TIBASE-905947 format. One line per 3 residues: number of its first residue (from 1); for each residue x, y, z of C-alpha. Coordinates in steps of 0.05 Angstrom, whole numbers, padded with zeros to 5 digits, always signed. Layout:
TIBASE-905947
NUM) X,Y,Z ~ ... .
***
This chain:
TIBASE-905947
1) -03956,+01681,-01323 ~ -03937,+01737,-01268 ~ -03913,+01714,-01202 .
4) -03939,+01651,-01161 ~ -03953,+01669,-01079 ~ -03944,+01601,-01044 .
7) -03950,+01602,-00970 ~ -03948,+01550,-00920 ~ -03987,+01556,-00855 .
10) -03939,+01517,-00807 ~ -03944,+01482,-00748 ~ -03889,+01532,-00721 .
13) -03869,+01580,-00783 ~ -03911,+01608,-00824 ~ -03872,+01615,-00892 .
16) -03877,+01645,-00965 ~ -03844,+01636,-01028 ~ -03851,+01679,-01095 .
19) -03838,+01652,-01161 ~ -03827,+01684,-01223 ~ -03865,+01634,-01268 .
22) -03855,+01667,-01330 ~ -03773,+01667,-01316 ~ -03781,+01605,-01281 .
25) -03741,+01633,-01218 ~ -03739,+01637,-01144 ~ -03755,+01711,-01123 .
28) -03747,+01704,-01049 ~ -03773,+01674,-00986 ~ -03802,+01690,-00917 .
31) -03822,+01667,-00852 ~ -03855,+01691,-00785 ~ -03880,+01649,-00730 .
34) -03955,+01622,-00740 ~ -04009,+01663,-00707 ~ -04059,+01610,-00700 .
37) -04082,+01621,-00631 ~ -04102,+01689,-00650 ~ -04110,+01705,-00722 .
40) -04069,+01665,-00782 ~ -04068,+01720,-00824 ~ -04027,+01769,-00774 .
43) -03964,+01722,-00784 ~ -03981,+01709,-00856 ~ -03984,+01797,-00861 .
46) -03919,+01808,-00827 ~ -03885,+01752,-00874 ~ -03914,+01791,-00932 .
49) -03894,+01844,-00914 ~ -03818,+01828,-00904 ~ -03830,+01789,-00977 .
52) -03855,+01844,-01012 ~ -03789,+01888,-00979 ~ -03741,+01837,-01012 .
55) -03776,+01836,-01080 ~ -03786,+01912,-01091 ~ -03712,+01909,-01077 .
58) -03706,+01886,-01144 ~ -03736,+01930,-01180 ~ -03799,+01882,-01192 .
61) -03870,+01897,-01191 ~ -03909,+01865,-01137 ~ -03972,+01833,-01174 .
64) -03988,+01760,-01145 ~ -04023,+01723,-01205 ~ -04033,+01651,-01170 .
67) -04040,+01651,-01104 ~ -04038,+01582,-01061 ~ -04033,+01551,-00996 .
70) -04020,+01494,-00951 ~ -04029,+01482,-00875 ~ -04012,+01438,-00819 .
73) -04029,+01497,-00768 ~ -04068,+01476,-00708 ~ -04034,+01408,-00702 .
76) -04039,+01392,-00782 ~ -04096,+01332,-00802 ~ -04096,+01293,-00737 .
79) -04128,+01218,-00752 ~ -04139,+01159,-00712 ~ -04135,+01093,-00745 .
82) -04164,+01031,-00725 ~ -04159,+00963,-00758 ~ -04156,+00892,-00745 .
85) -04086,+00856,-00751 ~ -04026,+00896,-00730 ~ -03986,+00871,-00788 .
88) -04043,+00877,-00838 ~ -04104,+00925,-00836 ~ -04081,+00972,-00787 .
91) -04012,+00980,-00815 ~ -04052,+00995,-00878 ~ -04091,+01045,-00847 .
94) -04032,+01077,-00823 ~ -03999,+01076,-00882 ~ -04057,+01110,-00920 .
97) -04066,+01168,-00871 ~ -03992,+01184,-00866 ~ -03987,+01175,-00950 .
100) -04052,+01232,-00943 ~ -04003,+01278,-00902 ~ -04031,+01258,-00837 .
103) -04008,+01256,-00770 ~ -04025,+01194,-00740 ~ -04047,+01204,-00662 .
106) -04046,+01134,-00647 ~ -04068,+01071,-00694 ~ -04113,+01006,-00658 .
109) -04117,+00931,-00675 ~ -04166,+00883,-00663 ~ -04243,+00901,-00618 .
112) -04239,+00974,-00589 ~ -04257,+00978,-00517 ~ -04299,+01029,-00481 .
115) -04228,+01055,-00450 ~ -04202,+01060,-00523 ~ -04269,+01096,-00541 .
118) -04250,+01150,-00487 ~ -04182,+01151,-00508 ~ -04198,+01172,-00578 .
121) -04246,+01223,-00543 ~ -04197,+01257,-00510 ~ -04146,+01258,-00568 .
124) -04195,+01295,-00609 ~ -04177,+01275,-00678 ~ -04197,+01312,-00740 .
127) -04211,+01243,-00774 ~ -04221,+01171,-00763 ~ -04207,+01110,-00813 .
130) -04230,+01052,-00803 ~ -04212,+00992,-00833 ~ -04207,+00913,-00817 .
133) -04216,+00855,-00855 ~ -04197,+00832,-00927 ~ -04261,+00827,-00977 .
136) -04301,+00777,-00955 ~ -04261,+00771,-00892 ~ -04278,+00775,-00814 .
139) -04341,+00825,-00810 ~ -04351,+00815,-00735 ~ -04296,+00862,-00721 .
142) -04305,+00913,-00764 ~ -04378,+00920,-00740 ~ -04361,+00917,-00670 .
145) -04318,+00975,-00682 ~ -04370,+01013,-00717 ~ -04422,+01008,-00661 .
148) -04366,+01027,-00616 ~ -04346,+01088,-00648 ~ -04416,+01109,-00655 .
151) -04417,+01112,-00588 ~ -04359,+01174,-00590 ~ -04385,+01243,-00557 .
154) -04344,+01281,-00611 ~ -04368,+01295,-00677 ~ -04311,+01276,-00727 .
157) -04316,+01247,-00795 ~ -04313,+01173,-00809 ~ -04281,+01140,-00867 .
160) -04297,+01066,-00874 ~ -04247,+01027,-00915 ~ -04251,+00959,-00903 .
163) -04290,+00899,-00911 ~ -04341,+00911,-00971 ~ -04383,+00863,-00938 .
166) -04388,+00901,-00882 ~ -04393,+00967,-00904 ~ -04487,+00973,-00912 .
169) -04483,+00953,-00835 ~ -04430,+00994,-00810 ~ -04454,+01054,-00845 .
172) -04524,+01046,-00823 ~ -04495,+01031,-00749 ~ -04457,+01099,-00758 .
175) -04517,+01139,-00798 ~ -04564,+01120,-00737 ~ -04522,+01151,-00688 .
178) -04522,+01223,-00731 ~ -04446,+01207,-00751 ~ -04413,+01229,-00806 .
181) -04390,+01173,-00852 ~ -04358,+01160,-00918 ~ -04351,+01093,-00954 .
184) -04292,+01078,-01001 ~ -04257,+01024,-01020 ~ -04221,+00965,-00985 .
187) -04147,+00993,-00962 ~ -04125,+00912,-00962 ~ -04183,+00887,-01001 .
190) -04147,+00820,-01004 ~ -04073,+00797,-00971 ~ -04011,+00826,-01007 .
193) -04059,+00875,-01042 ~ -04050,+00943,-01019 ~ -04097,+00992,-01038 .
196) -04092,+01057,-01011 ~ -04105,+01111,-01061 ~ -04178,+01121,-01052 .
199) -04177,+01133,-00975 ~ -04118,+01187,-00991 ~ -04157,+01222,-01042 .
202) -04214,+01221,-01001 ~ -04177,+01246,-00938 ~ -04148,+01311,-00978 .
205) -04220,+01325,-00993 ~ -04248,+01323,-00930 ~ -04191,+01368,-00899 .
208) -04208,+01411,-00948 ~ -04282,+01417,-00946 ~ -04288,+01399,-00868 .
211) -04233,+01412,-00830 ~ -04202,+01469,-00858 ~ -04259,+01506,-00840 .
214) -04273,+01475,-00769 ~ -04206,+01500,-00752 ~ -04225,+01567,-00768 .
217) -04176,+01575,-00819 ~ -04213,+01586,-00883 ~ -04244,+01645,-00862 .
220) -04180,+01683,-00854 ~ -04154,+01670,-00920 ~ -04189,+01706,-00972 .
223) -04126,+01738,-00998 ~ -04107,+01661,-01019 ~ -04141,+01629,-01084 .
226) -04146,+01568,-01040 ~ -04115,+01516,-00994 ~ -04092,+01454,-01031 .
229) -04067,+01407,-00981 ~ -04036,+01394,-00914 ~ -03969,+01411,-00921 .
232) -03938,+01342,-00918 ~ -03980,+01323,-00979 ~ -03947,+01380,-01013 .
235) -03874,+01355,-00995 ~ -03890,+01293,-01008 ~ -03915,+01309,-01073 .
238) -03860,+01344,-01088 ~ -03814,+01295,-01077 ~ -03850,+01245,-01121 .
241) -03851,+01295,-01176 ~ -03771,+01301,-01167 ~ -03757,+01233,-01172 .
244) -03810,+01210,-01222 ~ -03811,+01268,-01266 ~ -03877,+01284,-01320 .
247) -03888,+01259,-01390 ~ -03842,+01323,-01413 ~ -03798,+01333,-01355 .
250) -03740,+01274,-01332 ~ -03735,+01256,-01260 ~ -03685,+01239,-01218 .
253) -03701,+01175,-01203 ~ -03704,+01141,-01133 ~ -03693,+01179,-01073 .
256) -03706,+01196,-00999 ~ -03729,+01256,-00963 ~ -03716,+01276,-00896 .
259) -03755,+01339,-00862 ~ -03732,+01363,-00798 ~ -03782,+01404,-00770 .
262) -03796,+01435,-00704 ~ -03857,+01388,-00690 ~ -03838,+01325,-00727 .
265) -03787,+01295,-00765 ~ -03809,+01261,-00836 ~ -03775,+01208,-00879 .
268) -03812,+01198,-00949 ~ -03781,+01144,-00997 ~ -03782,+01145,-01070 .
271) -03780,+01068,-01083 ~ -03800,+00998,-01094 ~ -03743,+00980,-01039 .
274) -03738,+00912,-01074 ~ -03688,+00862,-01041 ~ -03620,+00870,-01077 .
277) -03570,+00825,-01054 ~ -03578,+00782,-00998 ~ -03626,+00726,-01011 .
280) -03683,+00757,-00974 ~ -03750,+00729,-00965 ~ -03805,+00793,-00956 .
283) -03856,+00790,-00894 ~ -03909,+00833,-00881 ~ -03950,+00880,-00925 .
286) -03924,+00901,-00995 ~ -03882,+00963,-00987 ~ -03914,+01026,-01029 .
289) -03867,+01061,-01078 ~ -03877,+01129,-01041 ~ -03879,+01113,-00969 .
292) -03883,+01169,-00916 ~ -03862,+01167,-00844 ~ -03875,+01208,-00788 .
295) -03839,+01210,-00716 ~ -03875,+01246,-00672 ~ -03826,+01242,-00618 .
298) -03768,+01274,-00654 ~ -03783,+01356,-00662 ~ -03733,+01395,-00647 .
301) -03776,+01447,-00619 ~ -03840,+01424,-00599 ~ -03809,+01354,-00580 .
304) -03739,+01371,-00560 ~ -03746,+01338,-00484 ~ -03772,+01277,-00525 .
307) -03725,+01273,-00573 ~ -03671,+01280,-00517 ~ -03696,+01231,-00485 .
310) -03708,+01183,-00538 ~ -03634,+01200,-00556 ~ -03617,+01170,-00485 .
313) -03647,+01111,-00486 ~ -03623,+01087,-00552 ~ -03552,+01108,-00538 .
316) -03540,+01163,-00583 ~ -03509,+01214,-00541 ~ -03441,+01170,-00533 .
319) -03400,+01222,-00574 ~ -03433,+01284,-00549 ~ -03386,+01348,-00540 .
322) -03432,+01380,-00503 ~ -03441,+01361,-00432 ~ -03516,+01326,-00411 .
325) -03540,+01385,-00359 ~ -03520,+01438,-00403 ~ -03558,+01399,-00457 .
328) -03616,+01387,-00414 ~ -03626,+01459,-00392 ~ -03618,+01486,-00464 .
331) -03666,+01433,-00498 ~ -03714,+01445,-00437 ~ -03714,+01518,-00457 .
334) -03730,+01502,-00534 ~ -03785,+01459,-00518 ~ -03814,+01525,-00482 .
337) -03799,+01570,-00541 ~ -03819,+01537,-00592 ~ -03798,+01602,-00640 .
340) -03735,+01612,-00614 ~ -03674,+01622,-00671 ~ -03602,+01598,-00657 .
343) -03555,+01653,-00667 ~ -03493,+01642,-00620 ~ -03449,+01585,-00632 .
346) -03472,+01536,-00570 ~ -03551,+01549,-00595 ~ -03529,+01525,-00671 .
349) -03490,+01468,-00639 ~ -03549,+01443,-00600 ~ -03597,+01450,-00661 .
352) -03540,+01407,-00706 ~ -03544,+01360,-00653 ~ -03611,+01354,-00651 .
355) -03624,+01351,-00720 ~ -03571,+01299,-00731 ~ -03597,+01256,-00674 .
358) -03665,+01261,-00714 ~ -03649,+01249,-00771 ~ -03610,+01182,-00758 .
361) -03670,+01145,-00709 ~ -03729,+01172,-00760 ~ -03692,+01140,-00817 .
364) -03668,+01082,-00776 ~ -03740,+01071,-00767 ~ -03771,+01082,-00833 .
367) -03718,+01038,-00872 ~ -03725,+00957,-00882 ~ -03699,+00911,-00823 .
370) -03679,+00840,-00838 ~ -03665,+00778,-00784 ~ -03639,+00717,-00803 .
373) -03672,+00660,-00778 ~ -03655,+00592,-00773 ~ -03684,+00529,-00800 .
376) -03668,+00460,-00806 ~ -03639,+00465,-00875 ~ -03606,+00531,-00877 .
379) -03605,+00606,-00857 ~ -03658,+00645,-00888 ~ -03659,+00731,-00887 .
382) -03716,+00756,-00863 ~ -03738,+00827,-00897 ~ -03788,+00869,-00863 .
385) -03793,+00935,-00903 ~ -03759,+00975,-00958 ~ -03695,+00952,-00973 .
388) -03661,+01020,-00988 ~ -03595,+01006,-01000 ~ -03587,+01022,-01067 .
391) -03624,+01089,-01069 ~ -03573,+01139,-01094 ~ -03604,+01202,-01065 .
394) -03623,+01244,-01001 ~ -03648,+01309,-00995 ~ -03657,+01344,-00941 .
397) -03711,+01396,-00925 ~ -03736,+01427,-00857 ~ -03713,+01481,-00814 .
400) -03666,+01428,-00779 ~ -03628,+01411,-00834 ~ -03632,+01475,-00877 .
403) -03607,+01530,-00829 ~ -03550,+01481,-00804 ~ -03481,+01514,-00816 .
406) -03460,+01442,-00846 ~ -03524,+01402,-00865 ~ -03480,+01356,-00903 .
409) -03463,+01326,-00829 ~ -03537,+01320,-00809 ~ -03557,+01280,-00873 .
412) -03487,+01237,-00871 ~ -03527,+01199,-00811 ~ -03573,+01167,-00868 .
415) -03517,+01129,-00895 ~ -03506,+01056,-00877 ~ -03470,+01032,-00823 .
418) -03429,+00971,-00825 ~ -03439,+00963,-00744 ~ -03518,+00958,-00762 .
421) -03516,+00910,-00825 ~ -03593,+00894,-00816 ~ -03610,+00971,-00816 .
424) -03620,+00973,-00897 ~ -03599,+01044,-00907 ~ -03568,+01082,-00966 .
427) -03501,+01059,-00982 ~ -03466,+01113,-01026 ~ -03520,+01174,-01032 .
430) -03511,+01233,-01060 ~ -03537,+01295,-01018 ~ -03586,+01356,-01046 .
433) -03611,+01410,-01000 ~ -03677,+01453,-01001 ~ -03636,+01509,-00986 .
436) -03688,+01562,-01007 ~ -03738,+01523,-00971 ~ -03783,+01515,-01035 .
439) -03807,+01434,-01033 ~ -03873,+01451,-01005 ~ -03876,+01512,-01058 .
442) -03865,+01466,-01110 ~ -03919,+01412,-01083 ~ -03966,+01465,-01084 .
445) -03951,+01496,-01164 ~ -03947,+01424,-01188 ~ -04024,+01416,-01177 .
448) -04031,+01466,-01238 ~ -03963,+01472,-01271 ~ -03921,+01407,-01269 .
451) -03872,+01416,-01316 ~ -03854,+01485,-01287 ~ -03850,+01462,-01220 .
454) -03807,+01398,-01236 ~ -03762,+01451,-01275 ~ -03759,+01506,-01215 .
457) -03746,+01443,-01168 ~ -03690,+01418,-01205 ~ -03658,+01491,-01219 .
460) -03654,+01506,-01144 ~ -03641,+01445,-01101 ~ -03567,+01445,-01097 .
463) -03514,+01382,-01085 ~ -03472,+01382,-01021 .
***
């Protein structure tokens, strides 16, 4: 079967992984700063030369039989979501957009205003996901929002995933104003029924057919067979493969994945998250088995200053060993030098601190929470989101975790805290590390060879 070359054109670094498909072994990896502002192939070729040197030292003939890529370069897949009620269709739109591997720039609810229209133009999303109303429900708001979006001065694909009864009118309004629009099934056809798979699939297709071309990436990637998906989708797919397995290969069961990167910190959970103990009453949207959240203020390079400010506001700096004045200076330097690689002890300690804070805040936001409300009869525990206390495994990936001297100390920030019992984090998980940075590679390979991809993943992840 030969050798596979798997490539991630990331927002900060272009990462390459080589896999021997016949022996099912990891041959090596390399990375180089992504050169999207000039030509992504410059950084790619630098990384490829480094990878080839490593493989040549093993006396292996270099001939890549399969070449696949994913991308989050040039900002990744930037999406604006529009819905009706914040906790219902707006939230459903956000879940669908994130599940498709997108970066949600903003979520709008109720009737769009002229100011919000102007704001969307400034945001310049790659795609707008328009939802609102259950099937047969409210039609006025989504038709109003279609009219407002038809006035946009930017050329952006619009995906209509709302009330089916309004679809024809909304499509006509958008088409008359020369907007690109696709109609798919309602993401919330009825209350308590989340239908996000059609939206995720179409968003992925639009990413491949339109958005990659619009960013000018496809013209420079002739060496590769194809760009299959956004990078977060590849990582999300690998986590799902590991959790659920295939028809022929067993998975490891429920897990949570934390990906600490330069621009964002992503958390994915693969669990129904149904209430365990505590007599909870579940409120809000039903939670998808595979859920992804993205925290754009928690990256350890692009958003390092935002991360530090968030940590200060949320009182996460109490046990910090580094003086805040020194930390402010170092973090400001990081945010200006996004390709910086920590080498001395102080810089390594700063990266560890930022990664630990990112992990704790991101997981606190991702997991379910409960509130106790008092009724005339008795107190009631109301659950919002997933109860992940029984999740047995937490998997760490991303540069902030993988490159740390003690990655376990970072991942331990995901553990349930008795001082915050209302935040339903895993109580006693085991920790896995994506030491060789192969999650994205496995997600790509899974599109072609899922059984082999899963075996590779189980072989190369390590318990810490």
